[in-house]
N, C-alpha and C positions, 0 to 999 in steps of 0.2 A: 404606116400600122405604129413605126417607130415614134411618131407623133401622136398618138393617140393614146389619153391619158384616161382611166377610168375614176371615176367621179365616186367621189367616198360613200353617197348614198344608193348607189351600185351594188360598191363593195358591200356595203351593210345587208342589203335587201339580200343580195344570193349566199351572205351568210346563213343569212334567215332560214333559207330555203336549204342552205347543207345539212343546217342542225335539225331540220325536220324530217330530210329525208335519211338521216342514221337512224336518229330514235326509230321509223319506220324499218328500218330493213334490220333493227335490231329486234324489231316484233316479230319480222316474219321469218327469221332464222330458228324463231322457237316452234312455229306451226308446222313442223317437218314431222308428218306421223308416221306408223309404221307400212310397209309398203312390201307384197310379195310377186315376185318379180320371176318367170322362169329365164333359165339360162338356156343360151343357145346351143343349139345341137347340131351334129352333123349335117341332116334336111334343111335346115333353116338357116344358115349360114350363105350369108350371099357379099362377092367381093367384086368390086370393080376394077378396070385395067387402066393402067399406065404406060403412056408407049416408050419405048427405050430402056429407061432405066428400071420401070415395074414401080409397084405399090409403096411397097415396103420404105426403097431408095427415096422416093420423092414426099410420102409422108416425112421420112428421118428428117429429109436437106429441111423442108419450112418448119418442122420443130423444132431442128436444132436452132434456124435463124431467127425464131419467133422466142427460143430462150434466150438467146444470148442478148438480142437486145431487151429484151424483158429483165434480164440482170441487169444490166446496164440500169434501165429505167428503177430497179426497184433500189437497185446498190448507191447509187450516187446521190441520192435524195439526203439521202444520212449523212454522206459527210458535208454536203452542201448548208444541210440544216446546222452541223455544230462549228463549222468555218462561219455561217452568218451569228452564229450566236454567241460566238467567239469575237467577233468584230465586233458585234452589238454592246457586249460588256467590256470592249480596250478602249471602245470608240474607236476602233484603226479603220480607216477606209479600204486600205490594202484590202484587209481579208473578206470586205464586204464585194468590193469588186473584182476577187478570186471567186467567191461564191457566186455572184450574177453570171460571172461568162460558164461557171460551171453551168450554172442554169439556160444557159444558150443550149450548150451540147445536147443536153435533158429536152430540151422543147423537140430537138431532130431526132432523136430517137424513137420521142413517144411515139410520132406518127408512124412512125417505120415499125417498130414493134404492134400495132396496132394492126397495119397491114397485111402482114404475116401471119397474124392472130386469124385474119380475116379466112384468110386463103388455107390457113389449118384446117378450119371449121369444114370449107366446103369439099377441103380432099376428105376429111374424116367424115363425111355423109357419103360422099359420091365413090370412096373407095373402102370404106369397110361400115356399109349402113348398119349392119345386125351388132357390129360389136356398139359404134355409137347410139344406135337405141337403147338397146341395153342400158349403158351408162347412164343413157338421159333420164331414163325411169327411175333408175335409183337415186341421184344426183339433181335431178328436176331443180327441186327447192333450194340445192345451192349455185345453181347456176342462174335462177332467177334473181339472187344475191349479189353474184359475181355479176349481172348486168350493171343494177345499180350504184355497185362499188366502183364501178365502170368508169359510167357516168362522173359518180363523186371525186375519182381520182383525175380525173379530164377535167371539172370545173378548178379543182383546186391547182392543178397545173399552170390551168391559164391564170389563173386569180395572182398565183406564186409568182409567175414569169412578168406577168405586163403591171401588177400593181409594187413590184420593187421599189421604183422613184415616187408612185403614188402614195404611198402609204410613210411617210416619214413625218418628224417631230410627233405635236402629241394635242388631242384635243378631248374637251371634257362637254361635247354637247349628250344629249339624249341617247339620239340615234347610234352615235360612235360606242357611246359607253353599253350600251344591249347588244349592239353585235358583236364587242368585244367580249364581254361575259359572256355571250351563248356561245362563241367562240373557243374561249378558253374554258367553259364547261365539256364542251366536248374531247378537248386535248386532254384535258383531267380525268376524262372517264374510266379508261382504263386501270386508274387506281382507286377508284369510285369504286369497280366490280369487282376488283379484290378485296378488299375490304369487308363490303357483301360478303363476298364467300367468306372471309375468315369470321364476319359474326353469324353467319348462319351457323358454321362449325363449331361455334361457341357455345350457344343455344341450341343445339341439336336439332335445328329448324328441319323442312324438309329440301332438300335441294334445287327441289323447283320454281321454290322462294328468292334465289339468288338474284333474279334479273331483277322481278320486281322492287324488291329491298332496293336494291340500284336505281332503278328509277325514281323511287322517292328520293335516296340520297342525292341523287344528279339535281333533282327538283330543288331542294334544299340549299344544296352548293351555288346552284347558277342565282337565286335569290342575296343569299348573302354576297355573294361575288359585286352582284348588280347593287345592292345597298352598299358598299362599304367604296364603290367606286363613285357615289353619291354623296358621299359624307363631304360636309368640308373641311378642308386642310390643303396639305402640299400631294401635290400629283403620284398615282402610284402605279404598278406596271398597266394597269387598267387603263389610263390614259394614252397610254402610247401607242401610237399607229404603227411602229416598227414591232411591238408586240403581236398586234394581230395579221403583221405578215409573217411574224415569226410561228404563228397558230394554222396559219395555212401551209406551212411549211413542214409542221408536224402532222396535221392533216394529211396531208400528199405522203408521207411514210406510213400512216395507219393505213390509207387504202391500197398503199403498195405493196405493203406486208400482207394483208387479210387477202389480196387477191389472187398471191404468191401460195398462202395457205391454200387455200380455197381449190387452186389447180392442180397443187403437190397430191391435194388429198384425191384426186381423181385418178394420177397416174399411182399414186403407189397402192391404190384397191386393188389396181392389176396386179402389184408384186405380191403384194399381201393380202389376201380376199379375206374379208368377213363377214360372218351371218350365210355361207352358203352351206343349204342343204344339197349334199350330193345326190343321198337317195330319192327325194321328193325333184331334184332337179330344179328348183327355184332358190332364189337369196330371200331368208325372210328378214327384214328389220328396218331400220330409221335410217335416216339421211345422214343424221350425226355418228351413228355406228358405223358406217359405211365407213366416213370420213377418218374419222375415230381409229385408223388399222395399226398395225403394229408399226409400220415404219413410218405412216405420216410425220408425228414429231422430229425423230433423227434427220429425216429431209426438209422439213422446216428449216432446222436452224444450219444444219450444214449447206442449204441452199443461201441463206440470210447473209453469214459468212461469205462463201464464196461470192456472193454479188458483189458485196464489200472489196472484196480482192481482186475480183475481175472490172469491176466499176472503176477505182483505181487506176489499175494498170491500163486501162483504154484512155484515162483521162491522160495518165501519164506520156502515153505512146504521142499521143494530138499533140500535148504539151514539146516533146523531144523535137516531133514533126516544125510547128510552126518556131522553135528555137533555133534549127536550122537554117531554115527561110527568112530568119530576120537578118538586118543587119547587123554587122556585127559594131561589139560597144554601142548598142543601141539601148533604147529603153523598155524598148520589145523585147529583147534578146533576154533581159536579166530578167522582164517578169513571168516569161515561160521557161527560163531556166527553177524559177522559183515556183512555178504551178508544176512543172515537172517532180519536182521536191515533195512537193505535198501529194500529190498523184502515186507517186512511189509509195511514201511514207506509209499512207493510207493500207494500200496494197499489201504490203508487210505484215504491218498491225492485222492484216486478212488473214494475210497468209497464217502464222505461226499458230494460230489454235486453229485451223482448216483440220487438221489431222485427226484432232478431239472428236469433233463430229464425225469423222468419217469413223472412227472404231466405235462411236456409238451405234451408226448405221449398219455397219455389219456385225456388232454383236445382237442388235434388231433383228437381222434376217436371219442370223442362226436360231435365234432364238425362235422365230417363226417358225422357220422349216431348217433343219441342219443340212439335208438333202437339198433344199436352193440355196445354202452358201456354197456347199462343195461343187454343185454344177457351176454356179458361179464363178468361182475362184480355181478349182482345177477340172474341169468339164470343157463344156464347148468354148466357151467363154474365156479360158485362161488366158490364153496369147491375148485377148484383148486387154487381161489388167498386166499383163508384160508389157506392154506397151503404153500402158497408163503409168507403171513405174517407170518406165523412161521419161516419160513428158513430167511426173511428179518429181523426178532424180536433176533434169536438167531447170527447171522450174526453181530449186533450192540451189542450185547451183548458180544460176540467174540471182536472184534476188541476192544472195549475198555476195556475188560480184558487182552489183553495183552498189552495196554500203560499201565495197572496199574502195571501188573508184571515186565515191564520194566523199571518204576519208582522206581522198588526195587532194582534195580542193580544202579541205579545212584545218586553218591554221592549229596546229598543235596536234592535229591528229596520227604527225608521224608517230609518237610517242609510243601507239600502237601498231606501229607495221611490223614487228616484229612476232605476232599474233598471227598476222594473214596464214605463213606458210602451213604452221599449224594448221590453222582453220583447215584451210584448201585441203590438207593429207587429210584431214579426216571426214571431210566432207565429201571428197573422192574416193574414198574405200569407201564410205558408208552409199554411197549411189553405187560403185560396181556391184556390193553385195547386193541391196537393193533390186536392180536388175537381173540378178541374175535366179533362171528359172529352175526349178525341182528337176524337170526332164528337160535332156537338151533333142530339139530335132536332128534325129542321125539317119543315116542310111541302117539296114542289116548287118553289113560286114561294121560301122563302127559301133553299133548298141552291141555287137559279140565282143570287140576289145576292147570296150569298157565293163563288158559280164551284165548289160541291162541296160535301161534306158536313163538310169543315174548314173550319174559320174562319180567317179568313185572322192573324189576330195570336193568338187563343184556344188555336185548334191546337197552336201552341209549346209551349202549356205542360202539355197533354194527354199527351206521349212521356211513352219511362218514364226518359228523361235528368233531364227537370225535377223528376218526382216522385220519384225517388230522392233528387235534391238536397237538397229540402224536409222531406222524409221525415227524412232524416238533422240537418237542422238544426233541424227543432221536437227532438229528440233530444235536443240538445246544448243548446237553450234552455231544456229540461225540467229537465235534468241542472245547468245554473247555477243555474235556480231553486232546486232541491233544496240545493243547498249554501248558496244565502242563506241558505233557512229552517233548514237547521242551524246556522250558526255566528248567528242573528239575536241570541243575549242574549249572545255574548260579545261579549268586549274584546279587546282587543290580543294575539296569542300570544304564549306564554313563549319568551322567547330557544332556538334551537334545542339552546344546550351545557345547557340545564335540564333537557331531555327525556332520558328515560331511555334506555338501551342499544337495548330492544327498539322505539324508532322507528325506528335505521338502519338494526334489521332487517326491519321492515314497506317501508320504502322499498326496499332492496335487492330483497324479495321480488316488491315492484309493480315492479321495473325488469325484474328476472327474466321475471315474465311477461308484460311488454310486447314483450320481443326476441323470447320463445318465439312471441307471438303474431305478430310481424314475420319470424320465418322461418318458421311454418307456410304464413301467406297465401301466398309465395313472391315474386318477382321482381316489379312492376308493371312496366309501362309508362306514364310513362318510369321508368326504374330509378332516378332522383336522388330519387326521392321516400321512399325508404327510407334515406339518409344523414339527409334533413331532420327525418325521424320522429324518428330516433333522437338526433341533435343538440340538439332540442327535449325530450326527456325526461332526457337528460342535464343541459341548462341550467336544465330546471325543478327537477328534485332539487339542482342549486347552488343556486341561488336558495332553496330551501327551507334547506337548510346555512347561508346567509347571513341568516338572519330577514327572507326576502320571498317565503314560501309562497304568496301570494297572486297574485304577480307570475308564480311559477311555473304556477300554475292558466289564468292568462290568457294564459298562453302557449300551452299545449297547448291551449286552446279557440280560440284564432288560429290554431294550425297547422292544426286539422281543420277548421277552416271553412274556411281557403285549400283547401286539399286537395279537401274535398268541393265546394266550389263550381267549381274548377277541373275537375275530373272531368266536374263537369255541361255545362259549357261546351263540353269536348272532347268530350262525347259526343253531340255534334251533327254533329260533321263525321268520324264512324268510323264501322263497318257494326257490324250488333246483335250480331253476335260478339263484337265487341272490346267492345263498351261492355255487355255483359254481366260482364265481367269488370272493368270498373269500380267494378262495384257492388261487389265483392267488396274493395278498397283502401278504396272513401268508407265502407264498414261496420267496418272494420278501425282504419283512424283515430278513427272514433268512438268505436267498443273502448277504444281506446288512450286516450282520455281519460277512458272512465271506470274504467278501472281508474287511474291514474293520479294524475286528479286528485283522486278519491275518498281514496284510502289516503295524498296530501299533506294535503289537508284534514283528516282523521282525526289524523293525527300532529301536523298544526301547532295543531292547536285544542284538542290533551289536555290537561286542566289547565290550562285558559285562567280568566280572575277572570269571573263572569256579571257583565251590567249590573245594578244594582240590589241585588247581593247583598250 
């Protein structure tokens, strides 16, 4: 198989098939009509039996294995694609080889994911036939689309992996240009769909016209790309075989992301169902209405970010194992050391914003049914949340520890060693508070001595006001460690006047994004938090212009810390519904730091001389 080389004609043929298949699936997704499905009753429920562990554990284990391998398959292609594009843009073969090696891991995980998915389907049919039948009658149109998307993902994966060496150089042949134009049209289709939605809104047209309009614009785009590629003159991206290969990578990500979103809709419907008429005992609605439930989009975002963090961690673990097995002072050892660095870098980039998606999901659960949130976090599932808290705390400590270990090997990073004990102390205190339960498991005698189930001192740290505070502080500490790690081998930043004009553009974009976030979150209580945030952002940018970028970053961190701690203390003196609103603005202030501090750091240290270089 290693000696098998795909011919360009075959690649172009399959590109045409993929293009046609996706258009057919786009049409199929629209024809789902309203259905009326009776709810299962006690008399109609049927269950299967599974030996030793029981049906619940059996389904849980298989579903969990499918989920973890699926997370790798969905998360890894994204940063493979980014690394490949980076290698193509910089002409750096090392990045291209790294992306190719990541793809080898992906090909193994893909077949394993499909295997566990098939086993899960058989388990659900055999062990939960009534539930499976009920869901299939509601979601059948999406299941049909899912099958075709799976084939699309398989073809894309196959072409992406085996076309790596075949699709190089450039070609101006008619067939190659046609295939590349078709693939490019598919790649740009999400943007066309967005433009169609905006145009439909501007002209006040019926929402059902969005997809037909997008098809018309897509056809015009395809014709425009094809004509542009045929024009005489110098080569453009449509003549590049590497661009065709990148298009397969983008399609692989599209297919994987949509597959994840469809399967998420089935699971989230069971958490937050819509269209249920309890009086009549039926589900009434369309497949789309069932998919677009309260928790669907929060779970999509949370899983997407988590998949990136998980995939990066698995790649880093694989590279670490190969690093230890490689001979000392060999080229392989250096390669896998770098591969582990990239994997951990990606994992931490995913880990830092992940809690924000978790906050959104929690908010939507409480918004759908407050009792559901109380049951999950304070009822029968409360100790699972405690276990999760322990794992999250360990995860943040481990991520920071990796960054600190990496700084020990970076020339010049010893300048920042003095910050590590402080960061470790802050993280340790935060993790301890984060893991403290509201009520302790105690004997009757111990409960009497405490005066109840709540400890007189530790019970204060077991409520959500304290936990929200320390969770956000942990994110800030991790971000600070990440920025120190990132600038470890950089000396004094260059004067801002020597930076290119794009630096100012990026700072303006960061400010606009930050102000947009402030506007989106609305007016907080108290209202003066907004002018404080705006003033600190403007001051941080002004300090960057004045060659004091680090001062600006520290100002942003101080601002967010004060806001988070202030809201945390204030939360003890207000009712629960007000306290829940505080968490939104706590997260918002941290996200502002994530946007602006990272932007300032990238701009300030761009082109800075390296220590020891």
